[in-house]
C-alpha positions as CSV (number, residue, x, y, z in Angstrom):
1,X,50.3,-55.8,24.0
2,X,50.3,-54.4,20.2
3,X,46.9,-55.3,19.6
4,X,45.7,-53.8,22.9
5,X,47.6,-50.2,21.9
6,X,45.9,-50.1,18.7
7,X,42.3,-51.1,20.0
8,X,43.3,-47.7,22.2
9,X,43.9,-46.2,19.9
10,X,41.2,-46.8,17.3
11,X,38.5,-45.6,19.9
12,X,40.5,-43.6,20.9
13,X,39.9,-41.8,17.4
14,X,36.2,-43.2,16.6
15,X,35.4,-41.5,20.4
16,X,37.3,-38.4,19.0
17,X,35.2,-38.0,15.9
18,X,31.8,-38.7,17.7
19,X,33.0,-36.3,19.4
20,X,33.7,-33.8,17.2
21,X,30.8,-34.6,15.2
22,X,28.8,-33.7,18.6
23,X,30.3,-30.4,18.8
24,X,30.1,-29.4,15.0
25,X,26.7,-30.5,15.3
26,X,26.7,-27.5,18.0
27,X,28.4,-25.0,16.4
28,X,26.5,-25.1,13.5
29,X,22.9,-23.8,15.3
30,X,22.9,-20.1,14.7
31,X,21.6,-19.1,18.2
32,X,20.5,-16.0,16.4
33,X,18.0,-17.5,13.5
34,X,16.7,-20.9,15.7
35,X,14.8,-24.1,13.7
36,X,11.6,-23.2,15.6
37,X,10.6,-20.3,16.4
38,X,7.6,-19.9,18.7
39,X,4.2,-18.5,16.6
40,X,3.9,-15.3,18.5
41,X,7.7,-13.9,17.3
42,X,7.2,-15.4,13.4
43,X,4.4,-13.8,13.6
44,X,5.8,-10.4,15.0
45,X,8.4,-11.1,12.6
46,X,5.7,-11.8,10.0
47,X,4.8,-8.2,10.4
48,X,7.4,-6.2,10.0
49,X,9.5,-7.7,6.6
50,X,5.3,-7.5,5.0
51,X,5.2,-3.9,6.1
52,X,8.8,-3.6,5.2
53,X,8.5,-5.4,1.4
54,X,4.8,-3.2,1.1
55,X,5.0,-0.4,2.3
56,X,8.6,0.8,1.4
57,X,10.8,2.6,-1.5
58,X,10.0,0.4,-4.6
59,X,6.8,-1.7,-4.4
60,X,5.5,1.8,-3.0
61,X,7.4,4.1,-3.6
62,X,7.9,3.2,-7.6
63,X,4.5,1.5,-7.8
64,X,1.1,2.6,-6.2
65,X,2.5,5.8,-5.1
66,X,3.5,7.2,-8.5
67,X,0.4,5.2,-9.9
68,X,-2.5,6.1,-7.4
69,X,-0.1,10.2,-8.5
70,X,0.7,11.3,-4.7
71,X,4.3,10.8,-5.5
72,X,6.0,11.6,-9.0
73,X,9.7,11.4,-8.7
74,X,12.2,14.1,-9.2
75,X,14.6,12.9,-11.1
76,X,14.4,9.9,-13.2
77,X,11.0,9.4,-13.9
78,X,10.2,5.8,-15.6
79,X,8.7,4.6,-13.3
80,X,5.9,6.8,-13.1
81,X,5.9,6.6,-17.3
82,X,4.8,3.2,-16.1
83,X,8.8,0.9,-17.4
84,X,9.0,-0.7,-14.7
85,X,12.0,-3.0,-13.3
86,X,11.3,-6.3,-14.1
87,X,14.0,-7.6,-11.5
88,X,11.9,-6.0,-8.5
89,X,8.8,-6.6,-10.2
90,X,10.6,-11.0,-10.4
91,X,12.1,-10.4,-6.5
92,X,8.6,-9.0,-4.7
93,X,6.8,-11.5,-6.8
94,X,9.0,-13.8,-4.8
95,X,9.4,-12.3,-1.7
96,X,5.1,-12.1,-0.6
97,X,4.6,-15.6,-1.4
98,X,7.7,-16.3,1.5
99,X,5.8,-14.3,3.4
100,X,2.2,-15.9,2.3
101,X,4.2,-18.9,3.9
102,X,5.4,-17.8,7.2
103,X,1.9,-16.7,8.0
104,X,1.3,-20.5,7.2
105,X,3.3,-21.7,9.2
106,X,2.0,-19.8,12.4
107,X,-1.4,-21.1,11.7
108,X,0.2,-24.9,11.3
109,X,2.1,-24.3,14.7
110,X,-1.6,-23.5,16.1
111,X,-3.2,-26.5,14.5
112,X,-0.6,-29.2,14.7
113,X,-1.3,-31.7,17.2
114,X,2.7,-32.2,17.8
115,X,2.8,-28.8,18.2
116,X,-0.9,-26.9,19.4
117,X,0.4,-27.0,22.8
118,X,3.1,-25.3,23.0
119,X,2.2,-22.6,21.3
120,X,-0.5,-21.5,22.4
121,X,1.1,-20.4,25.8
122,X,1.2,-18.0,23.8
123,X,-2.3,-17.3,23.4
124,X,-5.1,-18.8,21.9
125,X,-4.4,-21.7,19.0
126,X,-8.1,-20.5,17.8
127,X,-7.4,-16.5,18.2
128,X,-3.1,-16.8,16.9
129,X,-4.9,-18.9,14.0
130,X,-7.7,-16.5,13.1
131,X,-5.2,-13.5,13.1
132,X,-3.1,-15.2,11.4
133,X,-5.5,-16.0,8.8
134,X,-7.1,-12.1,8.5
135,X,-3.5,-11.3,7.6
136,X,-2.9,-13.3,4.8
137,X,-6.4,-12.2,3.3
138,X,-5.2,-8.3,3.6
139,X,-1.5,-9.7,1.4
140,X,-3.6,-11.8,-0.8
141,X,-6.1,-8.5,-1.5
142,X,-2.5,-6.6,-2.3
143,X,-1.3,-9.2,-4.4
144,X,-4.2,-9.6,-6.5
145,X,-4.8,-5.9,-7.4
146,X,-1.5,-5.8,-8.8
147,X,-1.0,-9.0,-10.6
148,X,-4.9,-10.1,-10.9
149,X,-5.7,-13.7,-11.4
150,X,-2.2,-15.4,-9.1
151,X,-1.5,-18.4,-7.8
152,X,-3.2,-19.3,-4.5
153,X,-5.6,-22.7,-3.9
154,X,-2.3,-24.1,-4.7
155,X,0.7,-22.1,-3.5
156,X,3.2,-23.2,-1.1
157,X,2.4,-26.5,-1.4
158,X,5.9,-28.1,-2.3
159,X,5.7,-30.6,0.3
160,X,2.4,-31.6,-1.1
161,X,5.1,-32.5,-4.4
162,X,3.0,-29.2,-6.2
163,X,5.9,-27.6,-8.3
164,X,3.9,-26.1,-10.8
165,X,0.7,-24.4,-8.8
166,X,-1.8,-23.3,-11.6
167,X,-3.1,-19.5,-11.7
168,X,-6.8,-18.6,-10.0
169,X,-9.4,-16.6,-11.4
170,X,-8.7,-13.4,-9.7
171,X,-13.0,-13.5,-8.9
172,X,-12.0,-16.7,-7.8
173,X,-9.7,-15.9,-5.0
174,X,-11.7,-12.6,-4.0
175,X,-14.6,-15.1,-2.8
176,X,-12.4,-17.6,-1.2
177,X,-10.7,-14.0,1.0
178,X,-14.1,-13.5,1.7
179,X,-15.2,-16.4,3.3
180,X,-11.9,-16.5,5.0
181,X,-12.4,-13.8,7.0
182,X,-15.6,-14.1,7.4
183,X,-14.7,-17.6,9.0
184,X,-11.9,-16.4,10.7
185,X,-14.2,-13.5,12.7
186,X,-16.1,-16.0,13.4
187,X,-13.7,-18.0,15.2
188,X,-11.9,-15.5,17.2
189,X,-12.6,-15.8,21.4
190,X,-13.0,-12.6,22.7
191,X,-12.9,-13.8,26.2
192,X,-9.3,-14.0,25.7
193,X,-8.0,-10.6,26.0
194,X,-5.3,-11.6,23.2
195,X,-4.7,-12.7,20.5
196,X,-0.7,-13.6,21.0
197,X,1.0,-12.6,25.3
198,X,3.1,-10.6,23.2
199,X,5.1,-9.5,19.5
200,X,2.1,-7.8,17.5
201,X,3.0,-5.4,16.0
202,X,-0.6,-3.8,14.5
203,X,-3.1,-4.0,17.4
204,X,0.0,-3.0,20.2
205,X,2.4,-5.4,21.9
206,X,-0.4,-9.1,23.0
207,X,-2.6,-7.4,19.9
208,X,-6.7,-6.6,21.3
209,X,-8.9,-10.2,20.1
210,X,-11.3,-8.1,20.0
211,X,-9.4,-5.6,17.8
212,X,-8.1,-8.1,15.5
213,X,-11.9,-10.0,15.0
214,X,-12.9,-6.2,14.2
215,X,-10.1,-5.3,11.2
216,X,-11.3,-9.2,9.4
217,X,-15.1,-8.0,9.7
218,X,-13.8,-4.0,7.7
219,X,-11.4,-5.8,5.3
220,X,-14.3,-8.3,4.5
221,X,-16.7,-4.7,4.0
222,X,-13.2,-2.9,2.0
223,X,-13.5,-6.6,-0.3
224,X,-16.8,-6.2,-1.0
225,X,-16.8,-2.8,-2.3
226,X,-13.9,-3.0,-3.7
227,X,-16.5,-6.0,-5.7
228,X,-19.9,-3.2,-6.0
229,X,-20.0,-2.6,-9.4
230,X,-20.0,-6.4,-10.6
231,X,-21.7,-8.6,-7.3
232,X,-25.5,-7.9,-6.3
233,X,-23.5,-9.7,-2.9
234,X,-21.4,-7.5,-2.0
235,X,-23.8,-5.6,0.6
236,X,-25.0,-8.3,2.1
237,X,-21.0,-9.3,2.7
238,X,-20.7,-5.8,4.6
239,X,-24.9,-6.2,6.5
240,X,-22.9,-9.7,7.6
241,X,-19.7,-7.3,9.0
242,X,-21.6,-4.6,10.4
243,X,-23.2,-6.8,12.3
244,X,-20.6,-8.8,13.6
245,X,-18.7,-5.9,14.5
246,X,-16.4,-3.1,11.8
247,X,-14.0,-0.3,13.8
248,X,-16.0,2.3,16.1
249,X,-13.1,4.4,16.4
250,X,-9.6,5.7,15.3
251,X,-8.6,4.1,18.5
252,X,-9.5,0.8,16.4
253,X,-7.4,1.5,13.0
254,X,-5.4,-0.9,12.1
255,X,-1.1,0.0,11.7
256,X,1.6,-1.3,12.0
257,X,4.0,0.5,14.6
258,X,7.2,0.9,13.9
259,X,10.1,2.0,16.0
260,X,12.9,4.7,16.5
261,X,15.3,2.4,17.3
262,X,17.8,0.7,14.2
263,X,16.9,-1.5,12.3
264,X,13.0,-1.6,14.1
265,X,12.2,2.5,11.7
266,X,9.7,2.0,8.8
267,X,11.8,1.4,5.0
268,X,10.0,5.1,3.8
269,X,12.8,6.2,6.7
270,X,15.5,4.7,5.7
271,X,15.3,5.0,1.7
272,X,14.8,8.8,2.6
273,X,17.5,10.0,5.3
274,X,19.7,6.1,6.0
275,X,19.8,5.4,2.0
276,X,20.4,9.4,2.2
277,X,18.3,9.4,-1.2
278,X,15.6,12.2,-2.2
279,X,13.7,10.6,-5.3
280,X,10.1,11.7,-4.3
281,X,7.9,14.4,-3.7
282,X,4.4,15.8,-4.3
283,X,3.0,15.3,-7.6
284,X,0.9,18.4,-9.4
285,X,-2.4,16.9,-9.4
286,X,-2.9,15.9,-5.5
287,X,-1.6,19.1,-4.5
288,X,-3.8,20.7,-6.2
289,X,-6.7,18.6,-4.9
290,X,-5.6,19.7,-1.2
291,X,-4.4,23.1,-2.3
292,X,-9.0,22.5,-4.0
293,X,-7.9,24.4,-7.4
294,X,-9.1,23.0,-11.0
295,X,-6.9,21.7,-13.2
296,X,-7.2,23.9,-15.6
297,X,-4.7,22.7,-17.8
298,X,-7.0,19.8,-19.0
299,X,-10.7,21.9,-18.7
300,X,-11.2,19.4,-15.5
301,X,-13.4,20.8,-12.4
302,X,-12.8,20.8,-8.6
303,X,-15.6,19.5,-6.3
304,X,-15.1,22.9,-3.1
305,X,-13.1,24.7,-5.4
306,X,-10.6,27.2,-3.5
307,X,-11.0,25.1,-0.3
308,X,-7.8,24.8,0.9
309,X,-7.5,20.6,2.8
310,X,-6.3,21.6,6.1
311,X,-4.2,18.3,6.0
312,X,-1.9,19.9,3.9
313,X,1.3,21.1,5.8
314,X,0.4,17.6,7.7
315,X,1.5,15.8,4.3
316,X,3.5,17.9,2.6
317,X,6.0,19.2,5.6
318,X,4.1,22.5,5.2
319,X,5.0,25.0,2.4
320,X,8.1,25.4,0.5
321,X,9.3,29.7,0.6
322,X,10.7,30.7,-2.8
323,X,13.9,33.0,-2.9
324,X,14.1,34.1,-5.6
325,X,15.9,36.5,-7.5
326,X,14.8,39.9,-8.3
327,X,11.9,39.5,-6.9
328,X,10.5,36.4,-8.9
329,X,11.8,32.9,-10.7
330,X,10.2,31.4,-13.8
331,X,9.5,27.1,-13.2
332,X,7.4,26.4,-16.4
333,X,5.5,29.7,-17.7
334,X,4.8,31.3,-14.3
335,X,6.4,33.6,-12.4
336,X,7.0,33.1,-8.6
337,X,6.9,36.3,-6.2
338,X,9.0,35.6,-2.7
339,X,7.1,34.0,-0.1
340,X,5.6,30.3,0.2
341,X,3.7,28.6,-1.5
342,X,2.3,24.8,-2.3
343,X,3.0,23.7,-5.5
344,X,3.6,20.1,-7.0
345,X,6.2,18.5,-9.1
346,X,5.0,18.2,-12.8
347,X,4.2,14.2,-13.1
348,X,4.2,12.1,-15.8
349,X,7.2,13.9,-17.9
350,X,10.1,12.8,-19.3
351,X,12.9,12.8,-17.3
352,X,15.6,15.3,-18.8
353,X,12.2,17.6,-18.6
354,X,12.3,17.9,-15.0
355,X,14.9,20.4,-14.1
356,X,15.9,22.2,-11.4
357,X,13.2,24.4,-11.0
358,X,10.1,22.0,-10.5
359,X,12.6,20.9,-8.6
360,X,13.0,23.7,-6.8
361,X,9.7,24.5,-5.4
362,X,7.7,21.2,-4.2
363,X,7.9,20.6,-1.0
364,X,12.0,19.0,0.5
365,X,11.4,16.7,2.6
366,X,15.6,17.3,3.8
367,X,13.5,21.2,3.8
368,X,10.4,19.8,6.8
369,X,10.7,16.3,7.6
370,X,6.7,15.5,7.2
371,X,5.5,12.7,9.6
372,X,5.0,10.1,7.4
373,X,8.4,10.4,6.4
374,X,9.4,9.6,10.0
375,X,11.3,6.8,12.0
376,X,8.1,6.0,13.9
377,X,5.5,6.1,11.4
378,X,2.7,4.2,11.9
379,X,1.8,2.5,8.3
380,X,-1.6,2.0,7.4
381,X,-3.4,-1.4,6.5
382,X,-6.8,0.4,7.5
383,X,-8.2,3.0,9.0
384,X,-11.5,4.2,10.3
385,X,-12.1,6.5,8.3
386,X,-11.9,4.3,5.1
387,X,-14.3,2.8,6.4
388,X,-17.2,5.3,7.8
389,X,-16.3,6.3,3.4
390,X,-17.4,2.6,2.2
391,X,-20.0,2.9,4.9
392,X,-21.4,6.3,2.8
393,X,-21.9,4.7,0.0
394,X,-23.2,1.6,0.8
395,X,-25.9,3.5,2.4
396,X,-26.2,5.0,-0.8
397,X,-23.5,7.7,-0.7
398,X,-25.2,9.0,2.9
399,X,-24.0,12.5,4.4
400,X,-23.1,11.3,7.8
401,X,-21.0,8.4,7.5
402,X,-19.6,10.2,4.7
403,X,-19.0,13.6,7.5
404,X,-17.9,11.3,10.2
405,X,-15.0,9.7,8.0
406,X,-14.0,13.3,6.8
407,X,-14.0,14.1,10.7
408,X,-11.6,11.2,11.9
409,X,-9.6,11.3,8.7
410,X,-8.3,14.9,9.7
411,X,-8.1,13.5,13.8
412,X,-6.3,10.8,12.5
413,X,-3.4,12.6,11.1
414,X,-3.4,15.9,13.5
415,X,-2.8,12.9,15.9
416,X,0.7,11.3,14.1
417,X,1.8,15.2,13.5
418,X,1.5,15.7,17.7
419,X,-0.7,18.6,16.4
420,X,-4.0,19.8,17.7
421,X,-7.4,19.0,15.5
422,X,-7.9,22.2,13.1
423,X,-10.1,25.3,15.1
424,X,-12.4,24.8,12.2
425,X,-12.6,21.9,11.2
426,X,-16.5,21.7,11.0
427,X,-17.0,24.5,8.5
428,X,-14.0,22.8,6.6
429,X,-16.5,19.2,7.1
430,X,-19.3,21.3,6.7
431,X,-17.8,23.3,3.1
432,X,-16.7,19.7,1.3
433,X,-19.7,18.6,2.3
434,X,-22.5,21.1,0.7
435,X,-22.5,18.1,-2.5
436,X,-22.5,14.2,-0.7
437,X,-22.2,11.7,-3.8
438,X,-20.2,9.4,-6.1
439,X,-17.6,12.2,-6.5
440,X,-17.1,14.1,-3.2
441,X,-16.7,10.6,-0.9
442,X,-13.9,9.2,-3.6
443,X,-12.0,12.1,-3.4
444,X,-12.4,12.9,0.7
445,X,-11.2,9.3,0.9
446,X,-8.3,9.6,-2.1
447,X,-6.8,12.3,0.3
448,X,-7.3,9.6,3.1
449,X,-6.0,7.3,1.6
450,X,-2.3,9.1,1.8
451,X,0.8,7.0,1.6
452,X,-1.6,3.9,1.1
453,X,-0.8,3.9,-2.9
454,X,-2.7,0.0,-2.9
455,X,-5.8,1.0,-1.7
456,X,-6.0,4.3,-3.3
457,X,-5.0,2.5,-6.9
458,X,-7.5,0.2,-6.7
459,X,-10.0,2.6,-5.4
460,X,-8.9,5.1,-9.2
461,X,-9.8,1.7,-11.6
462,X,-13.3,0.7,-9.2
463,X,-14.4,4.4,-9.3
464,X,-12.7,6.1,-12.1
465,X,-11.9,9.0,-8.9
466,X,-10.5,11.8,-9.0
467,X,-11.2,13.2,-12.4
468,X,-8.0,15.5,-10.7
469,X,-5.5,12.5,-11.7
470,X,-4.3,12.5,-15.2
471,X,-4.2,9.9,-18.5
472,X,-1.8,9.3,-20.2
473,X,-1.5,12.5,-23.5
474,X,-3.4,14.9,-20.7
475,X,-1.4,17.7,-20.5
476,X,1.1,17.9,-17.0
477,X,2.6,20.9,-17.4
478,X,2.9,24.2,-19.8
479,X,7.2,25.6,-20.2
480,X,8.0,28.7,-22.1
481,X,9.7,27.9,-25.0
482,X,10.7,32.5,-25.6
483,X,11.3,35.0,-23.6
484,X,11.9,38.4,-24.0
485,X,15.1,38.9,-22.3
486,X,14.1,42.7,-21.5
487,X,11.0,43.2,-20.4
488,X,10.6,39.4,-19.4
489,X,7.4,38.2,-21.3
490,X,6.7,35.2,-22.2
491,X,6.6,35.0,-25.7
492,X,5.8,31.0,-26.7
493,X,5.2,28.2,-24.6
494,X,4.2,24.9,-24.8
495,X,2.7,21.8,-23.1
496,X,4.6,18.8,-21.2
497,X,2.6,16.1,-21.7
498,X,2.4,12.5,-19.5
499,X,3.0,10.5,-22.0
500,X,3.5,6.7,-20.1
501,X,6.9,4.6,-21.4
502,X,4.2,1.2,-22.4
503,X,0.8,1.0,-23.5
504,X,-1.9,1.6,-21.3
505,X,-5.0,1.9,-23.1
506,X,-5.0,6.0,-22.5
507,X,-5.9,5.7,-18.7
508,X,-4.1,4.8,-15.4
509,X,-1.9,1.6,-15.2
510,X,-4.5,-1.3,-14.7
511,X,-2.3,-3.4,-13.1
512,X,1.6,-5.2,-13.4
513,X,2.9,-7.4,-15.6
514,X,3.2,-11.0,-14.4
515,X,7.0,-11.1,-13.4
516,X,9.3,-12.9,-16.3
517,X,11.1,-15.1,-13.8
518,X,7.1,-16.9,-14.0
519,X,7.6,-17.7,-17.5
520,X,10.6,-20.2,-17.0
521,X,9.5,-21.3,-13.5
522,X,5.8,-21.6,-13.7
523,X,5.8,-21.9,-17.4
524,X,2.3,-24.2,-18.0
525,X,0.6,-22.2,-15.7
526,X,2.1,-18.6,-16.3
527,X,1.5,-19.1,-20.1
528,X,-2.2,-20.5,-19.3
529,X,-3.0,-17.2,-16.7
530,X,-1.5,-15.5,-20.2
531,X,-3.5,-16.5,-22.3
532,X,-6.4,-14.9,-20.1
533,X,-5.5,-11.5,-20.4
534,X,-6.4,-9.3,-23.3
535,X,-4.8,-9.3,-25.8
536,X,-3.6,-12.8,-24.9
537,X,0.0,-11.0,-23.7
538,X,1.3,-10.3,-20.9
539,X,0.1,-6.7,-20.7
540,X,-0.8,-3.4,-18.3
541,X,-3.8,-2.5,-19.6
542,X,-5.9,-6.0,-19.1
543,X,-8.8,-4.2,-16.7
544,X,-9.5,-6.5,-13.0
545,X,-12.5,-8.4,-12.9
546,X,-13.9,-5.7,-10.5
547,X,-13.2,-2.6,-12.7
548,X,-16.4,-2.3,-14.8
549,X,-15.5,1.0,-16.3
550,X,-16.2,2.0,-20.4
551,X,-15.3,5.0,-22.5
552,X,-18.9,5.4,-22.7
553,X,-19.5,4.1,-18.2
554,X,-16.5,5.9,-17.2
555,X,-17.9,6.0,-13.4
556,X,-20.8,2.8,-13.2
557,X,-23.4,2.8,-11.0
558,X,-23.2,0.0,-7.7
559,X,-25.4,-3.0,-8.6
């Protein structure tokens, strides 16, 4: 009897253990983060994470937007002067590769026989694969244009036993990205209306398969133009893209659409209004370009001096009102009377010199919120206006495409701001089209690319334009050092100089250094990549392979 009771007890305990383990397995499944995510949801989440990381107040705000001198910091100017935070650099290098891995997973879900049939429920397999390849090419282009040669062909292959991926030459990566975009565009089945049944936030909802194809070809034009100083085949790539189909109007723009609902709002909005920060404003070089004002401090001309840009109020939120004591206030070495002004903050000066006088006359996002800092601001990956400037250069700086680009840009920004297109738009286009050449095309492209600091930084390094941007050692602003207390006459003054905190060899930063983590986590490959850089050091001044500028030829012609 006791044996029977014992056996029963053992069986009961074992059953309880098994049951408890099964319950534990169910309990430990996170319903909000399932192991298997449908391909369309994975693509949607990856799109958002990519935009959140590339277009935020760190990767863009403290790097690309200040490198391209759209923004300057209002308080702590160290990043403007190329003192990069290693922790930030390490973090972004790592996280962007995890996003590449997510895009690879979308491709795998639509390729693997065990998952392809299920994934096809969310959109044609080949269209999902193509969209993931296109976005992956876009992201890799941002990465290679930031750091230069990076892990590419062996990246993301831990399961295959590759723990220390080699760094591929940037030139090789570019060639493969153009190939990827060509193949992705060709594989899209445009008879299938949508690439995904839902979730795509770049081409609204399901994501038009036709628009993904146009994006692939338009992006191919951008990358081809990047290589135009060094690769005689660049025109062939653009001709192929045009034949396959590119953006045809602003309705084709590749924009990531944020929402006004938390936490789906723009990271720029979050960085300013949710985090309650006021770190950035428009820089003086960019503001002077918009005002049509020449840089007299450094003896630099303006191709359409005296012509104010119609986008200036959209970009800044409107002029800053000066309410001065005794009808005037001194900023630097200039008195401003009561009134409305467009004045940017000095760029590249020391934090100690960035005083309240400079901040108080520059645009203040808490006084007037510009559209670019709205919670639902649609972040541009690439636009029709940019493509028109590319095609203008492709055609030898053609006037028709240049004018189309200027007009499309003003219309695009006006629509984003919810404003009517300026009634004098045609007059403005005529005024800035009196000379259509390398400088004017580059400068209008630069104005249009506002908030896309990654691409604007590329274009400066490729072309040397705008020349209005400050180089190290040039004058940022003149300040009064002695004033007659009675007459208020300025008795003495001195310039504040753009003074980098890292060696950049006299020019705007050419690249971001490789993260320090790579020297320990992937040491052999890291050392091999560094050995190929100028001076064999991990520096900020090694030029990209497509940057052919020299001291004697600062604006080389295309091949």
